[in-house]
N, C-alpha and C positions, 0 to 999 in steps of 0.2 A: 600417577599416583592414586592411590586407593581411596574411593570416596569423594573424589575430585569431579567439581562440577564443570562440565565443559561448556565453554562459550560458544554461541553461535559465529558461522564463518560467515554465512551468508544471510542478508535481511531483504525480505520482500516488503517493499514501504507502499502502502496504497494512500493517496492522498485524496480526500473527498472536499468538495467546496463547500457543502451545507452538511448539516448534522441530520437534516431531514431526509437525506437521500441514503442513509444508513439502511432503511429498509429497502429502497429501490434496487440497491446491489447486493442484499442480502445473500441470495445463493452464490453469485461471485466470490463475495467475501470468504465465505464458509467452505468453499472450493480451495482458495488460496490456504486459509488456515490449515484444512487438512493436508494439502500438499506439503506444506512447510513442517508439520508435525510427522509425517511419514519420511521425511528427509532425516530421520532421528534427530540428534541433537545439533545438527550442521545449519539448521535455517530457522529462521525466526520470521512472524508476520506481523508487522505494525500499520494500524489505520490511523491515520493523521487526519483531523478535521481542521480544515484552515477555518478563519473567520470568513463573514461573507465579504466578499470582493466585488467592488462596483466597477464600472468600466473606468471612472475617474482615479482609481488608485491602482490600475495597471498600467503599465508602461507597454503599449502595443508592439515594441520593438522586442520584447523580452517574451512574447508569447510563441508556443512552440508550433511551428509550422507544418508538422507532420501530419498528414492526413491518413496514412496507412498506419491502423494501429491494431494489434493481432496479439492474442494470447497464445502461446505454444505450451 
């Protein structure tokens, strides 16, 4: 359709545990945002800031055990 706004088909979601870390990861977040924009309208980037999580509120069995994390 003419003038139709395409909805993104791919979402890149970044979760940060504390809002004060936004500056710490600024370059990485900017890189992901640029990557998503260059993928035309197929991709969107979202940054989610979770509330401060304490050790008492996290079930240790649910923690990710992946040690090898890479960005491709």
